[in-house]
VEXDREN-2710 file (C-alpha; in Angstrom, 1 decimal):
% VEXDREN-2710
k/r/px/py/pz
1/UNK/30.7/20.1/0.6
2/UNK/30.3/16.3/0.0
3/UNK/27.8/15.5/-2.8
4/UNK/25.9/13.0/-0.7
5/UNK/24.3/13.0/2.7
6/UNK/22.4/10.4/4.7
7/UNK/19.8/11.1/7.4
8/UNK/17.2/9.7/9.7
9/UNK/14.5/11.0/12.0
10/UNK/13.9/10.3/15.7
11/UNK/12.2/11.5/18.8
12/UNK/14.6/11.5/21.7
13/UNK/13.5/8.2/23.2
14/UNK/14.8/6.6/20.0
15/UNK/18.3/8.2/20.2
16/UNK/19.9/4.9/21.0
17/UNK/18.7/3.6/17.6
18/UNK/20.0/6.6/15.8
19/UNK/23.4/6.1/17.5
20/UNK/23.6/2.5/16.3
21/UNK/22.6/3.5/12.7
22/UNK/25.0/6.4/12.6
23/UNK/27.9/4.5/14.0
24/UNK/27.4/1.6/11.7
25/UNK/27.0/3.8/8.7
26/UNK/30.0/6.0/9.4
27/UNK/32.2/2.9/10.1
28/UNK/31.6/2.0/6.4
29/UNK/31.5/5.5/5.0
30/UNK/33.5/7.9/7.3
31/UNK/33.6/10.7/4.6
32/UNK/29.8/10.9/4.1
33/UNK/27.9/13.2/6.6
34/UNK/25.2/11.5/8.6
35/UNK/22.3/13.7/10.0
36/UNK/19.6/13.0/12.5
37/UNK/16.5/15.2/12.6
38/UNK/15.1/15.4/16.2
39/UNK/11.3/15.7/15.9
40/UNK/11.3/16.6/19.6
41/UNK/13.4/18.7/21.9
42/UNK/16.7/17.9/23.6
43/UNK/15.6/19.2/27.0
44/UNK/19.0/18.5/28.5
45/UNK/18.8/14.7/28.0
46/UNK/21.8/14.4/25.8
47/UNK/24.6/16.5/24.3
48/UNK/24.2/16.8/20.6
49/UNK/27.9/17.6/20.2
50/UNK/28.8/14.2/21.7
51/UNK/26.6/12.2/19.3
52/UNK/27.9/10.3/16.2
53/UNK/25.3/12.2/14.1
54/UNK/24.9/15.8/13.1
55/UNK/21.7/17.0/14.8
56/UNK/19.0/18.9/12.7
57/UNK/16.3/20.6/14.7
58/UNK/12.7/20.5/13.4
59/UNK/12.5/24.3/13.6
60/UNK/15.1/24.5/10.8
61/UNK/12.9/22.7/8.2
62/UNK/10.4/25.4/7.4
63/UNK/7.4/23.1/8.0
64/UNK/4.2/25.2/7.6
65/UNK/2.3/25.8/10.8
66/UNK/4.5/23.5/12.8
67/UNK/2.7/24.1/16.2
68/UNK/-0.6/23.0/14.6
69/UNK/1.1/19.9/13.1
70/UNK/2.4/19.0/16.6
71/UNK/-1.0/19.5/18.1
72/UNK/-2.8/17.3/15.6
73/UNK/-0.3/14.5/15.4
74/UNK/1.2/12.2/17.9
75/UNK/4.9/11.6/18.3
76/UNK/5.1/9.0/15.5
77/UNK/3.1/11.0/13.1
78/UNK/5.2/14.1/13.7
79/UNK/8.4/12.1/13.0
80/UNK/7.0/10.5/9.8
81/UNK/5.5/13.7/8.5
82/UNK/8.9/15.5/8.9
83/UNK/10.7/13.1/6.5
84/UNK/10.2/14.8/3.2
85/UNK/10.9/18.2/4.7
86/UNK/14.2/16.8/6.0
87/UNK/15.1/15.6/2.5
88/UNK/14.3/19.0/1.0
89/UNK/16.3/20.8/3.7
90/UNK/19.4/18.8/3.0
91/UNK/19.1/19.4/-0.7
92/UNK/18.7/23.1/0.1
93/UNK/22.0/23.0/2.0
94/UNK/23.8/22.0/-1.2
95/UNK/23.9/18.2/-1.2
96/UNK/23.5/16.7/-4.7
97/UNK/21.8/13.6/-3.3
98/UNK/20.2/12.7/0.0
99/UNK/19.2/9.3/1.4
100/UNK/16.8/8.7/4.2
101/UNK/17.1/5.6/6.3
102/UNK/14.8/4.5/9.1
103/UNK/16.5/4.6/12.5
104/UNK/16.0/0.9/13.2
105/UNK/18.5/-0.1/10.5
106/UNK/22.0/-1.6/10.9
107/UNK/24.4/-0.9/8.1
108/UNK/26.7/-3.9/7.7
109/UNK/28.8/-3.2/4.6
110/UNK/29.3/-0.5/2.0
111/UNK/26.4/0.9/0.1
112/UNK/28.3/2.1/-3.1
113/UNK/25.9/0.4/-5.5
114/UNK/22.9/2.2/-3.9
115/UNK/24.8/5.5/-3.8
116/UNK/25.5/5.3/-7.6
117/UNK/21.9/4.5/-8.3
118/UNK/20.6/7.4/-6.3
119/UNK/23.0/9.8/-8.0
120/UNK/21.7/8.7/-11.4
121/UNK/18.0/9.2/-10.7
122/UNK/15.7/11.9/-9.3
123/UNK/13.9/9.6/-6.9
124/UNK/14.8/6.1/-5.8
125/UNK/12.4/3.7/-4.0
126/UNK/12.9/0.2/-2.6
127/UNK/10.1/-2.4/-2.7
128/UNK/9.2/-4.6/0.2
129/UNK/9.2/-7.7/-2.0
130/UNK/11.2/-8.6/-5.2
131/UNK/9.2/-11.6/-6.4
132/UNK/5.9/-13.4/-6.0
133/UNK/5.6/-15.2/-2.7
134/UNK/4.9/-18.9/-2.2
135/UNK/3.6/-21.1/0.6
136/UNK/0.3/-21.2/2.5
137/UNK/0.4/-17.6/3.7
138/UNK/1.6/-16.1/0.4
139/UNK/-1.6/-14.4/-0.5
140/UNK/-2.1/-12.9/3.0
141/UNK/1.4/-11.6/3.1
142/UNK/1.0/-10.0/-0.3
143/UNK/-2.3/-8.5/0.8
144/UNK/-0.5/-7.0/3.8
145/UNK/2.0/-5.4/1.4
146/UNK/-0.8/-4.0/-0.8
147/UNK/-2.6/-2.5/2.2
148/UNK/0.5/-0.8/3.7
149/UNK/2.4/0.1/0.5
150/UNK/4.4/-1.6/-2.2
151/UNK/7.5/0.5/-1.4
152/UNK/9.2/0.6/2.0
153/UNK/9.3/4.1/3.4
154/UNK/12.4/3.2/5.5
155/UNK/14.5/4.1/2.5
156/UNK/14.0/7.0/0.1
157/UNK/16.7/8.5/-2.1
158/UNK/16.5/11.9/-3.9
159/UNK/18.8/14.0/-6.1
160/UNK/18.8/17.7/-6.7
161/UNK/16.7/17.6/-9.9
162/UNK/13.4/19.2/-10.8
163/UNK/11.5/15.9/-10.6
164/UNK/12.7/15.2/-7.1
165/UNK/11.8/18.7/-6.0
166/UNK/8.3/18.3/-7.4
167/UNK/8.0/14.9/-5.7
168/UNK/9.0/16.3/-2.3
169/UNK/6.6/19.2/-2.5
170/UNK/3.8/16.9/-3.3
171/UNK/4.8/14.4/-0.6
172/UNK/5.1/17.2/2.0
173/UNK/1.6/18.4/1.2
174/UNK/0.1/14.9/1.5
175/UNK/1.8/14.0/4.8
176/UNK/1.2/17.4/6.4
177/UNK/-2.6/16.7/6.3
178/UNK/-2.8/13.0/5.8
179/UNK/-0.1/11.2/7.8
180/UNK/-2.2/8.6/9.7
181/UNK/-3.0/5.0/10.0
182/UNK/-6.3/4.5/8.1
183/UNK/-5.9/1.5/5.9
184/UNK/-9.7/1.4/5.1
185/UNK/-9.3/4.8/3.4
186/UNK/-6.0/3.9/1.7
187/UNK/-3.7/5.8/4.0
188/UNK/-0.7/4.3/5.8
189/UNK/1.2/7.2/7.3
190/UNK/3.6/8.4/4.5
191/UNK/4.1/5.1/2.8
192/UNK/1.0/4.5/0.6
193/UNK/1.7/7.8/-1.1
194/UNK/4.9/6.3/-2.6
195/UNK/2.8/4.0/-4.7
196/UNK/1.6/7.0/-6.7
197/UNK/5.0/8.6/-7.0
198/UNK/6.1/6.1/-9.5
199/UNK/3.3/7.2/-11.8
200/UNK/3.1/10.9/-11.0
201/UNK/6.8/11.9/-11.4
202/UNK/9.5/11.4/-14.0
203/UNK/12.7/9.4/-13.3
204/UNK/11.5/7.5/-10.2
205/UNK/13.6/4.4/-10.2
206/UNK/13.1/1.1/-8.3
207/UNK/16.2/-0.3/-6.6
208/UNK/16.1/-4.1/-6.6
209/UNK/18.8/-5.9/-4.6
210/UNK/18.1/-8.6/-2.0
211/UNK/21.2/-7.7/0.0
212/UNK/19.5/-4.4/1.0
213/UNK/16.7/-3.8/3.4
214/UNK/16.5/-7.3/4.8
215/UNK/13.5/-7.3/7.2
216/UNK/10.7/-9.4/8.6
217/UNK/8.5/-9.0/5.4
218/UNK/11.1/-10.6/3.2
219/UNK/13.1/-12.7/5.6
220/UNK/11.5/-16.0/4.7
221/UNK/12.7/-15.5/1.1
222/UNK/16.3/-14.5/1.9
223/UNK/19.0/-16.9/3.1
224/UNK/20.9/-15.2/5.9
225/UNK/24.2/-16.6/7.1
226/UNK/26.2/-15.3/10.0
227/UNK/29.9/-15.6/10.5
228/UNK/32.4/-14.0/12.9
229/UNK/33.2/-11.2/10.5
230/UNK/30.4/-11.0/8.0
231/UNK/26.6/-11.4/7.5
232/UNK/25.6/-12.6/4.1
233/UNK/22.2/-12.8/2.3
234/UNK/21.9/-15.3/-0.6
235/UNK/25.6/-15.7/-0.5
236/UNK/26.4/-12.0/-0.8
237/UNK/27.4/-9.4/1.9
238/UNK/24.3/-8.0/3.6
239/UNK/24.3/-4.3/3.0
240/UNK/21.7/-3.3/5.7
241/UNK/19.3/-5.1/7.9
242/UNK/16.0/-3.4/8.9
243/UNK/14.6/-4.3/12.3
244/UNK/11.1/-2.9/11.7
245/UNK/8.8/-3.8/14.6
246/UNK/11.6/-5.2/16.7
247/UNK/11.0/-4.5/20.4
248/UNK/14.2/-4.7/22.5
249/UNK/12.0/-5.4/25.6
250/UNK/10.6/-8.5/23.9
251/UNK/13.8/-9.9/22.3
252/UNK/12.3/-13.3/21.5
253/UNK/9.9/-11.7/18.9
254/UNK/11.3/-10.8/15.5
255/UNK/8.6/-8.1/15.1
256/UNK/5.6/-7.2/17.1
257/UNK/3.4/-7.4/13.9
258/UNK/3.9/-10.9/12.7
259/UNK/3.4/-13.7/15.3
260/UNK/4.4/-16.3/12.8
261/UNK/8.0/-15.2/13.2
262/UNK/10.1/-15.5/16.3
263/UNK/13.7/-16.3/17.1
264/UNK/13.0/-20.0/17.1
265/UNK/12.1/-20.2/13.4
266/UNK/14.2/-17.6/11.6
267/UNK/17.4/-19.7/11.6
268/UNK/20.7/-17.9/11.5
269/UNK/19.0/-14.5/11.4
270/UNK/18.3/-14.9/15.1
271/UNK/22.0/-14.2/15.7
272/UNK/21.6/-10.9/13.7
273/UNK/18.9/-9.8/16.1
274/UNK/21.0/-10.8/19.2
275/UNK/23.9/-8.7/17.9
276/UNK/21.7/-5.8/17.2
277/UNK/20.2/-5.9/20.6
278/UNK/23.6/-5.8/22.2
279/UNK/24.5/-2.7/20.2
280/UNK/21.3/-1.0/21.3
281/UNK/22.1/-1.8/24.9
282/UNK/25.6/-0.4/24.6
283/UNK/24.1/2.7/22.9
284/UNK/22.0/3.5/26.0
285/UNK/18.6/2.0/25.1
286/UNK/17.6/1.4/28.7
287/UNK/18.1/5.1/29.5
288/UNK/16.8/6.7/26.3
289/UNK/13.6/4.7/26.0
290/UNK/12.1/6.6/28.9
291/UNK/12.9/10.1/27.7
292/UNK/9.7/12.1/27.5
293/UNK/8.2/13.6/24.4
294/UNK/8.2/17.4/24.4
295/UNK/5.2/18.1/22.2
296/UNK/2.0/16.6/23.6
297/UNK/0.8/13.0/23.3
298/UNK/3.5/10.4/22.7
299/UNK/1.1/8.1/20.8
300/UNK/3.2/5.2/19.7
301/UNK/5.6/4.0/22.3
302/UNK/8.7/4.0/20.2
303/UNK/8.2/7.6/18.9
304/UNK/9.7/6.9/15.5
305/UNK/9.2/4.5/12.7
306/UNK/8.6/1.3/14.6
307/UNK/4.9/0.6/13.9
308/UNK/1.9/1.0/16.2
309/UNK/1.0/-1.9/18.3
310/UNK/-2.6/-2.0/17.2
311/UNK/-3.8/-4.4/14.4
312/UNK/-2.4/-3.3/11.1
313/UNK/-0.6/-4.5/8.0
314/UNK/2.9/-5.2/9.2
315/UNK/5.5/-4.0/6.6
END
């Protein structure tokens, strides 16, 4: 069995995003298995055997009292709360290291540096920002980060070590009961808990590389250039781009959570969004977006890790 696995989580209306992520990842890393947890039911809408990812069903994860979890949480919360259980499940299957990626990510080049870092540590996290911000909105943007979490939950890496197992057990317990949007009480789904992980557990490493996890919260600080064959960030190959909050039905907006950014003011990065939109369309977005949720209230429209439409910190 390969020593490394990569995985994501989706409800079925987000399957087109998982297809784009899986295909882009496997194009760069054909020998590394890519899994997608379905926090939903297939219900005849697609053929798992025909997908680019290996499907994991939620019933395989051993989530305690899963029917109650589904009854209490909406579609988004169920997907998010499943994440640490998915990581544990893949470690239990014998993988030495497992990486989680949000489904709204496009892998653009090889991730070998990241893989090496994950293999060397129990837990690896990735911060939203790498340096103090400047400009008139610097303080407000930093406050948004503090309210929603220093580390982006769209990436988490773990290895089969005692510290990682302890971290996952703790994270599972927290999101099982406290996976919600309640910024006033210090809760932002699964993400705010990661701030404590750095203190609570040994060998939690912070991965700092501006060519990874390029997204709306750091886009003003990263120089994106687009060529026919390559997308670069600060003069280096972009490793992966994260389209958090991007709504394909509103393609002029970079993200639904930051009105200060749109395709008219992000420079060459606008072409990255246009190319990603074309990939989603080819992956069946117009069909999959309407597939119904099998377990009660859909809640958030996207059913995955795109954020809720109501007012909130935006990372």
